[in-house]
N, C-alpha and C positions, 0 to 999 in steps of 0.2 A: 573703073576709069578706062576709057577707050584710048587707043593709041593717038587718035586725033587730038584728044583733050591733053594728053601728055605733051605732044609736039607743040601744041599751042602754048602751054604753060612754059616750056623751055624757051620758046621763041619770045614770049613776053619777058622772061627773066633776062634773056640775052639783051633785049632792047633796053631794059632798065639798068643792067650792069654789064657794059660792054667788056669783051674779053681783054681788050687792050688795058682796061682799067684794072681788072682782076690780076693780070699777069704783072 
């Protein structure tokens, strides 16, 4: 897995689950 793919996955996860909701 490349760094770009990981960053994309994290970005997608953040879009689906906003930090405000998680906190």
